[in-house]
VEXVEX-358399 format. One line per 2 residues: number of its first residue (from 1); their letters; for each residue x, y, z of N, C-alpha, C, CB. Coordinates in pm, whole numbers, plus 50000, padded with zeros to 5 digits. Glycine has a CB too. Layout:
NUM) A) X:Y:Z:X:Y:Z:X:Y:Z:X:Y:Z; ...
//
This chain:
1) MF) 49729:48214:50927:49780:48277:50806:49666:48317:50714:49876:48182:50733; 49681:48428:50647:49582:48477:50550:49565:48375:50438:49625:48616:50493
3) EL) 49441:48347:50399:49413:48249:50294:49445:48308:50157:49265:48205:50299; 49534:48242:50083:49580:48291:49954:49529:48200:49841:49733:48299:49951
5) RC) 49524:48258:49721:49484:48183:49602:49604:48174:49507:49363:48250:49531; 49611:48063:49435:49720:48042:49340:49720:48150:49232:49708:47902:49275
7) TV) 49840:48195:49193:49852:48301:49093:49890:48249:48955:49954:48402:49139; 49905:48118:48939:49929:48063:48806:49807:48092:48719:49958:47909:48812
9) RD) 49833:48132:48595:49725:48177:48506:49611:48075:48498:49781:48204:48367; 49489:48123:48519:49366:48045:48508:49354:47933:48613:49357:47984:48371
11) CP) 49436:47935:48715:49423:47836:48822:49329:47892:48929:49562:47798:48884; 49219:47822:48959:49120:47876:49054:49139:47831:49198:48983:47837:49009
13) HL) 49243:47754:49226:49252:47686:49355:49317:47772:49463:49329:47559:49340; 49276:47744:49586:49338:47807:49702:49470:47739:49733:49244:47802:49824
15) LR) 49557:47811:49802:49686:47757:49843:49676:47710:49988:49799:47864:49827; 49738:47595:50015:49738:47540:50150:49881:47520:50196:49660:47408:50156
17) RR) 49903:47551:50320:50037:47538:50378:50069:47390:50400:50048:47617:50511; 50185:47349:50353:50234:47214:50379:50385:47222:50397:50195:47116:50264
19) GS) 50429:47199:50518:50571:47213:50546:50613:47358:50531:50653:47123:50454; 50716:47381:50451:50766:47517:50430:50715:47579:50302:50917:47516:50429
21) GL) 50615:47515:50239:50565:47566:50112:50415:47581:50108:50608:47477:50002; 50367:47640:49999:50226:47652:49970:50196:47568:49846:50184:47801:49949
23) FC) 50086:47491:49852:50049:47403:49742:49901:47423:49710:50079:47256:49777; 49866:47411:49580:49726:47413:49542:49688:47275:49490:49697:47522:49436
25) DA) 49560:47250:49468:49512:47118:49426:49559:47082:49285:49360:47113:49431; 49603:47179:49208:49655:47151:49074:49804:47116:49076:49633:47270:48983
27) GH) 49864:47120:49196:50004:47082:49208:50103:47196:49200:50036:46985:49105; 50055:47318:49187:50148:47432:49185:50204:47454:49325:50076:47560:49134
29) HF) 50330:47494:49330:50402:47500:49457:50479:47631:49467:50498:47380:49471; 50474:47691:49585:50547:47816:49611:50623:47802:49742:50450:47939:49617
31) DR) 50752:47838:49740:50834:47831:49860:50831:47963:49936:50978:47795:49824; 50854:47954:50063:50864:48073:50146:51008:48121:50147:50815:48046:50290
33) AK) 51028:48250:50122:51163:48307:50124:51217:48307:50266:51164:48450:50065; 51347:48306:50279:51407:48301:50412:51372:48423:50495:51557:48289:50402
35) EG) 51338:48536:50428:51298:48656:50501:51155:48648:50553:51313:48778:50413; 51078:48546:50508:50945:48526:50563:50830:48564:50473:50933:48601:50686
37) YW) 50856:48604:50349:50747:48639:50258:50725:48526:50158:50777:48773:50185; 50612:48531:50087:50579:48433:49983:50591:48501:49847:50436:48375:50003
39) SL) 50667:48443:49758:50679:48497:49623:50578:48427:49533:50823:48481:49568; 50472:48497:49496:50370:48445:49405:50381:48512:49268:50229:48467:49462
41) LQ) 50494:48576:49243:50515:48649:49119:50533:48551:49004:50638:48742:49130; 50462:48575:48895:50471:48491:48776:50561:48558:48670:50331:48464:48718
43) PQ) 50620:48478:48579:50710:48537:48479:50648:48651:48400:50756:48430:48383; 50520:48641:48367:50456:48746:48288:50433:48874:48368:50324:48697:48234
45) DR) 50453:48867:48501:50435:48986:48585:50557:49077:48585:50403:48944:48726; 50669:49028:48535:50793:49103:48541:50810:49186:48413:50914:49009:48560
47) RS) 50799:49316:48427:50822:49405:48314:50967:49451:48306:50731:49525:48322; 51043:49418:48408:51185:49452:48412:51255:49350:48501:51208:49598:48463
49) RH) 51387:49357:48507:51463:49266:48592:51438:49297:48739:51612:49276:48561; 51402:49420:48769:51376:49461:48907:51241:49533:48912:51491:49553:48962
51) PG) 51131:49457:48911:50999:49520:48909:50966:49590:49040:50892:49417:48879; 50872:49682:49032:50831:49755:49151:50915:49879:49174:50839:49666:49272
53) DS) 50895:49942:49289:50971:50062:49323:51121:50032:49326:50925:50119:49459; 51200:50131:49292:51344:50116:49300:51387:50100:49446:51415:50236:49235
55) DA) 51502:50039:49467:51553:50025:49603:51569:50161:49669:51688:49950:49603; 51614:50260:49592:51634:50394:49648:51503:50453:49699:51694:50488:49542
57) AV) 51395:50434:49623:51265:50487:49665:51213:50414:49788:51163:50476:49550; 51231:50281:49791:51185:50201:49905:51258:50242:50032:51208:50051:49878
59) LA) 51390:50255:50025:51468:50289:50144:51440:50433:50189:51618:50271:50116; 51418:50523:50092:51384:50660:50128:51251:50665:50202:51378:50749:50002
61) RH) 51152:50588:50154:51021:50585:50222:51033:50522:50360:50919:50506:50137; 51116:50422:50372:51136:50357:50503:51196:50456:50603:51227:50233:50489
63) RW) 51297:50529:50561:51358:50628:50651:51256:50737:50688:51483:50692:50587; 51178:50779:50590:51077:50883:50612:50975:50840:50717:51005:50917:50479
65) LQ) 50923:50718:50703:50823:50670:50797:50883:50645:50935:50758:50543:50745; 51009:50601:50939:51074:50581:51068:51092:50712:51144:51209:50513:51048
67) RG) 51099:50823:51074:51109:50954:51140:50976:50997:51202:51156:51059:51041; 50867:50930:51169:50738:50959:51232:50653:51061:51160:50761:51004:51368
69) YA) 50687:51095:51036:50610:51198:50967:50467:51154:50933:50682:51238:50840; 50440:51024:50933:50305:50976:50900:50220:50947:51024:50315:50851:50816
71) AG) 50267:50985:51142:50193:50953:51264:50053:51016:51262:50270:51002:51387; 50042:51139:51220:49912:51204:51213:49821:51141:51110:49929:51350:51184
73) LI) 49879:51099:51000:49802:51031:50896:49744:50900:50949:49890:51004:50771; 49824:50825:51023:49778:50699:51081:49662:50724:51177:49893:50627:51153
75) EA) 49673:50827:51259:49565:50858:51353:49438:50897:51279:49607:50971:51447; 49452:50966:51166:49334:51004:51088:49264:50883:51027:49372:51103:50978
77) LR) 49342:50781:50992:49286:50661:50932:49229:50563:51034:49391:50592:50849; 49277:50571:51156:49247:50468:51256:49096:50443:51277:49310:50508:51388
79) PW) 49010:50545:51281:48867:50516:51301:48807:50425:51195:48789:50644:51307; 48867:50421:51077:48815:50336:50969:48869:50193:50976:48851:50397:50834
81) TE) 48964:50168:51064:49029:50037:51067:48991:49957:51191:49178:50053:51062; 48903:50009:51273:48866:49938:51395:48788:49812:51361:48784:50028:51487
83) DP) 48823:49703:51430:48762:49572:51407:48643:49552:51500:48865:49460:51427; 48550:49463:51464:48439:49432:51556:48491:49370:51685:48338:49337:51488
85) PD) 48408:49363:51788:48451:49306:51916:48503:49163:51901:48337:49308:52015; 48602:49127:51984:48662:48995:51977:48567:48883:52019:48785:48991:52062
87) DD) 48457:48918:52087:48367:48813:52134:48279:48757:52023:48280:48866:52246; 48295:48809:51901:48221:48755:51787:48320:48723:51675:48113:48856:51738
89) PS) 48385:48605:51679:48486:48571:51580:48435:48571:51438:48543:48437:51612; 48306:48550:51418:48252:48546:51283:48264:48680:51213:48108:48503:51285
91) LS) 48286:48786:51291:48298:48919:51232:48443:48960:51207:48232:49020:51322; 48538:48868:51228:48678:48900:51205:48700:48938:51059:48767:48782:51244
93) LR) 48770:49045:51038:48787:49098:50904:48922:49060:50845:48772:49249:50905; 48921:49020:50718:49045:49001:50644:49080:49131:50573:49033:48883:50542
95) TL) 49206:49171:50586:49252:49296:50526:49358:49267:50421:49307:49392:50633; 49340:49321:50301:49436:49307:50192:49492:49446:50163:49369:49244:50064
97) DL) 49623:49461:50184:49690:49590:50171:49767:49592:50038:49786:49616:50292; 49720:49670:49942:49778:49673:49808:49889:49777:49800:49669:49703:49703
99) GC) 50004:49736:49750:50117:49828:49746:50161:49863:49886:50082:49955:49669; 50178:49759:49970:50206:49780:50112:50343:49841:50138:50194:49650:50186
101) GE) 50430:49843:50035:50563:49901:50053:50644:49828:50157:50551:50046:50091; 50718:49904:50235:50809:49843:50332:50740:49803:50463:50922:49938:50363
103) GS) 50607:49815:50466:50530:49751:50572:50505:49830:50698:50594:49631:50608; 50526:49960:50699:50507:50036:50822:50360:50056:50856:50574:50171:50809
105) FG) 50273:50071:50755:50133:50101:50783:50058:49983:50841:50065:50148:50658; 50090:49861:50798:50016:49744:50845:50012:49730:50996:50075:49622:50787
107) PA) 50128:49714:51062:50124:49697:51207:50077:49822:51281:50261:49659:51257; 50092:49939:51220:50045:50061:51285:49892:50069:51287:50103:50183:51214
109) LF) 49828:50023:51179:49683:50033:51168:49609:49907:51214:49645:50062:51026; 49676:49790:51206:49609:49664:51238:49695:49581:51333:49578:49584:51110
111) PA) 49736:49635:51447:49836:49568:51532:49791:49432:51586:49871:49656:51646; 49662:49411:51602:49613:49285:51660:49558:49191:51554:49506:49314:51762
113) EA) 49584:49218:51427:49520:49142:51319:49620:49073:51227:49432:49234:51238; 49735:49034:51278:49840:48977:51192:49791:48856:51114:49960:48938:51275
115) SR) 49713:48769:51175:49669:48647:51108:49566:48674:51000:49613:48550:51208; 49507:48793:51002:49402:48828:50905:49445:48939:50811:49277:48871:50978
117) YC) 49575:48967:50810:49629:49075:50728:49724:49019:50624:49701:49181:50817; 49715:49073:50502:49808:49036:50395:49852:49163:50322:49743:48935:50296
119) GI) 49982:49184:50315:50039:49295:50240:50100:49246:50111:50143:49369:50323; 50072:49317:50002:50120:49278:49869:50201:49393:49810:50001:49241:49775
121) DL) 50317:49359:49754:50396:49461:49685:50478:49393:49576:50489:49537:49784; 50516:49473:49475:50592:49422:49361:50742:49440:49379:50548:49490:49234
123) SK) 50781:49513:49481:50923:49537:49508:50977:49434:49606:50946:49679:49564; 51079:49361:49565:51137:49261:49654:51202:49326:49775:51241:49176:49579
125) RA) 51269:49439:49756:51331:49507:49869:51225:49550:49970:51411:49630:49821; 51113:49601:49922:51006:49646:50011:50946:49530:50089:50897:49717:49932
127) IK) 50917:49419:50021:50849:49309:50089:50942:49240:50187:50795:49208:49987; 51072:49242:50161:51168:49188:50258:51166:49271:50386:51311:49187:50197
129) LA) 51168:49402:50374:51163:49488:50492:51034:49467:50569:51177:49635:50452; 50923:49454:50496:50793:49435:50561:50789:49305:50641:50680:49436:50457
131) AR) 50838:49196:50581:50834:49066:50647:50924:49062:50769:50875:48956:50550; 51036:49130:50762:51125:49135:50878:51064:49217:50992:51261:49193:50838
133) GW) 50991:49322:50955:50936:49411:51056:50814:49356:51128:50901:49540:50994; 50735:49273:51062:50612:49217:51122:50597:49073:51074:50485:49302:51084
135) PE) 50677:48982:51125:50680:48845:51073:50552:48767:51097:50793:48771:51135; 50468:48810:51189:50344:48738:51217:50241:48753:51106:50286:48786:51348
137) AT) 50252:48856:51024:50156:48881:50916:50196:48803:50791:50147:49032:50885; 50108:48807:50690:50135:48744:50561:50180:48850:50463:50009:48669:50507
139) WV) 50295:48826:50400:50352:48920:50304:50374:48849:50171:50485:48981:50356; 50333:48912:50062:50335:48847:49932:50402:48938:49829:50191:48811:49888
141) LA) 50498:48878:49758:50557:48945:49642:50473:48906:49521:50709:48905:49622; 50401:49002:49463:50311:48973:49352:50278:49103:49280:50182:48903:49401
143) NA) 50221:49088:49162:50177:49203:49083:50028:49222:49105:50209:49183:48932; 49994:49313:49195:49853:49336:49229:49775:49394:49112:49842:49430:49349
145) DR) 49842:49459:49018:49772:49514:48902:49712:49404:48815:49867:49599:48819; 49779:49288:48810:49732:49179:48724:49631:49090:48794:49849:49096:48676
147) FL) 49662:49054:48919:49578:48957:48989:49601:48968:49139:49608:48813:48940; 49494:48967:49217:49505:48967:49363:49492:48823:49412:49397:49058:49428
149) PA) 49589:48774:49489:49591:48634:49529:49494:48602:49643:49729:48595:49571; 49366:48627:49618:49262:48600:49716:49139:48547:49643:49227:48728:49798
151) AD) 49061:48465:49712:48941:48407:49653:48834:48513:49632:48887:48293:49741; 48739:48485:49545:48630:48577:49519:48553:48606:49647:48535:48519:49412
153) AS) 48521:48733:49669:48437:48776:49781:48489:48728:49917:48296:48728:49761; 48621:48722:49933:48678:48669:50058:48745:48774:50145:48778:48562:50026
155) VH) 48757:48896:50095:48829:49001:50168:48728:49105:50216:48939:49066:50078; 48736:49140:50343:48640:49234:50400:48687:49379:50392:48613:49198:50543
157) RV) 48819:49396:50375:48872:49532:50375:48994:49536:50282:48911:49579:50521; 48991:49627:50186:49103:49650:50095:49160:49787:50126:49060:49638:49945
159) VS) 49292:49794:50134:49361:49918:50166:49457:49953:50052:49438:49907:50301; 49454:50078:50007:49548:50127:49907:49594:50265:49950:49484:50130:49764
161) LF) 49710:50270:50014:49764:50397:50062:49874:50444:49969:49817:50384:50208; 49838:50536:49882:49931:50596:49785:49982:50493:49685:50048:50660:49858
163) GR) 49902:50389:49658:49943:50285:49564:49845:50272:49449:49958:50152:49636; 49863:50164:49374:49777:50137:49259:49643:50082:49306:49844:50038:49163
165) RP) 49542:50092:49216:49408:50047:49251:49351:49966:49134:49315:50169:49284; 49374:49834:49132:49316:49750:49027:49167:49731:49051:49388:49613:49020
167) IE) 49086:49818:48995:48944:49826:49029:48871:49694:49008:48877:49934:48946; 48893:49629:48896:48822:49505:48869:48858:49396:48970:48852:49456:48727
169) EI) 48986:49386:49004:49029:49285:49099:48978:49315:49241:49182:49275:49099; 48976:49444:49277:48919:49480:49407:48773:49438:49414:48933:49633:49433
171) GR) 48700:49464:49306:48560:49425:49302:48540:49274:49309:48496:49478:49177; 48636:49198:49255:48624:49052:49258:48646:48996:49398:48723:48990:49162
173) VI) 48746:49046:49470:48782:48984:49599:48703:49040:49716:48929:49003:49625; 48639:49156:49701:48573:49219:49815:48447:49141:49854:48539:49365:49783
175) AP) 48428:49124:49983:48310:49054:50034:48189:49147:50035:48337:48999:50176; 48068:49092:50041:47950:49179:50052:47962:49272:50173:47822:49093:50064
177) AG) 47929:49397:50151:47938:49502:50254:48082:49529:50296:47856:49462:50376; 48180:49486:50217:48319:49516:50248:48353:49662:50226:48410:49430:50164
179) TC) 48468:49703:50277:48509:49842:50266:48644:49853:50197:48515:49908:50405; 48671:49970:50146:48797:49999:50079:48846:50135:50127:48782:49997:49924
181) II) 48970:50138:50176:49031:50261:50226:49139:50305:50127:49092:50240:50370; 49126:50426:50078:49220:50476:49977:49275:50610:50022:49150:50488:49838
183) AV) 49405:50628:50004:49470:50756:50029:49550:50796:49905:49562:50750:50154; 49538:50921:49865:49616:50976:49754:49676:51108:49802:49528:50996:49625
185) PG) 49788:51149:49743:49847:51277:49783:49749:51393:49765:49975:51305:49704; 49745:51483:49862:49662:51602:49851:49725:51702:49755:49641:51665:49988
187) ED) 49645:51799:49712:49695:51893:49612:49806:51982:49665:49582:51979:49563; 49817:51999:49797:49924:52080:49854:50043:51996:49903:49870:52162:49968
189) DL) 50041:51865:49879:50146:51780:49931:50283:51819:49874:50116:51635:49899; 50377:51852:49962:50514:51891:49925:50517:52007:49827:50587:51773:49864
191) IE) 50418:52094:49835:50408:52204:49739:50531:52294:49743:50283:52287:49766; 50587:52314:49861:50704:52402:49875:50826:52343:49804:50736:52426:50022
193) LR) 50844:52212:49814:50957:52149:49747:50939:52151:49596:50976:52006:49796; 50819:52127:49552:50794:52130:49408:50816:52269:49350:50651:52084:49379
195) QR) 50784:52370:49426:50806:52506:49379:50954:52543:49374:50732:52604:49467; 51027:52503:49477:51167:52547:49488:51263:52461:49406:51209:52545:49633
197) VQ) 51237:52330:49404:51332:52241:49336:51295:52219:49191:51339:52107:49408; 51168:52201:49164:51125:52166:49030:51055:52280:48957:51036:52047:49035
199) QA) 51040:52394:49024:50969:52507:48964:50835:52463:48904:51057:52573:48855; 50766:52376:48977:50640:52323:48929:50544:52308:49046:50661:52188:48856
201) GH) 50496:52421:49096:50409:52415:49213:50263:52405:49179:50432:52534:49297; 50231:52324:49079:50091:52309:49039:50015:52225:49141:50081:52245:48899
203) RR) 49895:52269:49171:49810:52194:49262:49720:52102:49181:49725:52289:49350; 49729:51973:49210:49653:51874:49134:49569:51792:49230:49748:51782:49053
205) SR) 49438:51800:49212:49346:51724:49296:49319:51588:49232:49213:51803:49317; 49337:51481:49308:49323:51345:49255:49197:51274:49305:49444:51264:49291
207) WE) 49140:51319:49415:49038:51239:49481:48909:51225:49399:49006:51300:49615; 48874:51328:49320:48751:51318:49241:48758:51203:49141:48724:51450:49167
209) RV) 48875:51184:49080:48890:51074:48984:48879:50939:49054:49024:51085:48911; 48934:50931:49174:48924:50806:49251:48777:50774:49279:49003:50816:49384
211) VE) 48700:50873:49320:48558:50852:49349:48485:50806:49223:48494:50980:49404; 48517:50866:49112:48453:50827:48986:48483:50682:48952:48499:50919:48871
213) EM) 48611:50643:48966:48649:50504:48938:48577:50406:49029:48801:50488:48953; 48576:50438:49157:48521:50344:49254:48368:50334:49243:48560:50386:49395
215) TS) 48299:50444:49224:48153:50438:49213:48111:50363:49087:48093:50579:49213; 48189:50375:48980:48157:50302:48858:48173:50152:48875:48244:50350:48744
217) AG) 48250:50111:48979:48273:49969:49006:48182:49916:49117:48418:49946:49044; 48084:49994:49158:47987:49944:49256:48017:49981:49400:47979:49799:49246
219) FE) 48106:50079:49421:48136:50125:49557:48070:50260:49582:48289:50135:49578; 48038:50284:49708:47978:50411:49748:48072:50483:49844:47839:50389:49815
221) LA) 48095:50612:49820:48180:50692:49909:48108:50712:50041:48216:50828:49845; 48164:50655:50148:48101:50663:50280:48157:50777:50363:48118:50533:50354
223) DR) 48283:50814:50340:48344:50920:50419:48468:50969:50345:48380:50871:50563; 48503:51093:50371:48624:51152:50313:48684:51249:50412:48594:51223:50178
225) KI) 48816:51249:50422:48888:51340:50510:49004:51402:50433:48938:51267:50637; 49040:51522:50475:49163:51585:50426:49260:51591:50542:49135:51729:50366
227) WQ) 49372:51524:50527:49477:51529:50630:49586:51625:50582:49536:51387:50659; 49622:51717:50670:49727:51814:50634:49810:51845:50757:49665:51944:50575
229) HR) 49940:51856:50736:50033:51878:50847:50152:51958:50796:50078:51744:50909; 50196:52053:50876:50315:52133:50843:50432:52084:50927:50290:52285:50866
231) VV) 50545:52064:50863:50663:52013:50932:50786:52080:50873:50671:51859:50920; 50888:52097:50956:51015:52150:50909:51105:52033:50874:51082:52243:51016
233) LE) 51147:52026:50749:51230:51915:50703:51376:51959:50692:51180:51863:50567; 51463:51875:50747:51606:51894:50729:51646:51846:50589:51686:51820:50839
235) PD) 51764:51885:50541:51803:51848:50404:51796:51699:50374:51943:51895:50378; 51836:51611:50468:51831:51468:50440:51688:51420:50424:51901:51390:50550
237) AI) 51596:51477:50501:51455:51440:50488:51396:51493:50358:51375:51492:50608; 51443:51608:50313:51397:51663:50185:51436:51571:50070:51456:51805:50162
239) ID) 51560:51523:50073:51606:51432:49969:51521:51305:49968:51755:51396:49989; 51492:51252:50086:51409:51132:50095:51267:51158:50045:51405:51080:50238
241) AL) 51213:51274:50077:51077:51307:50034:51066:51308:49883:51034:51443:50091; 51167:51364:49817:51166:51367:49671:51187:51228:49612:51274:51462:49619
243) AM) 51277:51151:49671:51306:51018:49618:51187:50923:49632:51426:50959:49688; 51116:50929:49744:51011:50831:49768:50884:50861:49690:50980:50824:49916
245) TY) 50871:50983:49640:50750:51020:49567:50774:51032:49418:50695:51149:49621; 50882:50971:49370:50916:50972:49228:50942:51113:49176:50805:50908:49148
247) RA) 50978:51203:49267:51009:51339:49225:51157:51368:49245:50924:51442:49301; 51239:51264:49246:51382:51284:49266:51434:51387:49166:51460:51151:49252
249) AR) 51514:51478:49216:51558:51590:49133:51642:51543:49016:51637:51690:49217; 51617:51602:48900:51701:51576:48784:51838:51641:48804:51634:51628:48654
251) HS) 51931:51603:48718:52066:51657:48730:52065:51810:48724:52156:51602:48619; 51979:51865:48638:51972:52010:48623:51917:52080:48746:51888:52044:48504
253) QQ) 51852:52002:48838:51791:52061:48956:51875:52039:49081:51653:52005:48977; 51991:51974:49067:52073:51943:49183:52119:52068:49257:52192:51861:49142
255) AS) 52148:52175:49184:52194:52298:49249:52088:52352:49343:52231:52403:49144; 51960:52350:49298:51852:52397:49384:51838:52309:49506:51721:52401:49307
257) LE) 51855:52178:49487:51840:52084:49597:51952:52102:49699:51838:51941:49545; 52075:52118:49650:52189:52131:49740:52186:52261:49819:52318:52122:49662
259) SL) 52117:52361:49769:52112:52489:49838:52004:52494:49945:52090:52600:49739; 51919:52394:49953:51811:52395:50051:51864:52373:50192:51707:52288:50016
261) TA) 51809:52446:50284:51835:52424:50426:51705:52374:50488:51886:52556:50498; 51698:52370:50620:51574:52329:50685:51457:52412:50632:51586:52343:50839
263) TP) 51352:52342:50586:51245:52408:50512:51108:52366:50565:51256:52375:50363; 51019:52463:50593:50881:52428:50628:50810:52369:50506:50803:52552:50681
265) VT) 50747:52255:50525:50685:52183:50413:50545:52137:50454:50773:52061:50370; 50455:52138:50358:50319:52089:50380:50309:51943:50339:50216:52173:50302
267) LA) 50256:51861:50428:50221:51722:50397:50068:51716:50389:50278:51621:50505; 50016:51655:50285:49871:51653:50267:49827:51526:50196:49824:51776:50188
269) AD) 49709:51477:50233:49653:51358:50169:49502:51365:50171:49702:51230:50240; 49441:51314:50065:49296:51293:50061:49269:51149:50099:49236:51327:49919
271) LM) 49185:51129:50200:49154:50997:50253:49008:50965:50223:49183:50989:50405; 48983:50845:50170:48848:50807:50130:48812:50669:50181:48834:50812:49978
273) LF) 48691:50656:50232:48638:50527:50275:48521:50492:50185:48595:50531:50426; 48530:50375:50121:48424:50329:50031:48361:50203:50088:48480:50303:49887
275) CH) 48230:50188:50065:48158:50066:50100:48109:50001:49973:48041:50095:50195; 48117:49868:49970:48071:49796:49852:47920:49780:49858:48141:49658:49841
277) ER) 47854:49805:49748:47707:49812:49748:47640:49678:49735:47662:49899:49638; 47714:49576:49689:47642:49449:49662:47608:49375:49790:47727:49358:49571
//
């Protein structure tokens, strides 16, 4: 199991498995949910009764990924996720996946690394789906923006695919010479839907800001790729695409959405690999 740290405020201790729970030396205790994930969420982490992505967004993303639309994206990322040879266990990498969502990317990118992989998300619906789909891995319900449940300099690889990036916390947990893989939507991502449904086909480039944030925190951009793919989406997939990206159509846009038929759409992402300089 991935080594976790207690999330109680100002508690520096690691968590150890004992029976069906996790315990730290200060006596804090966390139970494992029946679905197989660990809830390390603290009361101050909840900004609402249902923190994290809405159930609708989580389920829409799950259906989208199950259709295979991210297969090309996974292949583009794969060269950055290869582990050292198994004959040198000392080089085994721990991977912390921030905003892991419903868990499709973890087993696709790190299929042989369940014991060294931890996915974190703030949505209970998402983390339940993730734990059911890959029970051998470690799944944590927590607020990654506030605190990452890992010891200082203990993680060799941090992954953030279309999620939040708590720069200070990433810098704290990353090991010397560790890497960070980040993906953000490309400027042409779903441009056709934004033009037709929302009348807002503006192209917005995000990757430069990510590079600025990461380099200011001691990371160096080692590689960058642009992934782009054209696909014809049926109406049900169009609805899911809008829902999962927080672009769900407003009531005033429902007429445009309902009139859509199968539509050619661009999928695009900026992919970045960073190395820690320390």
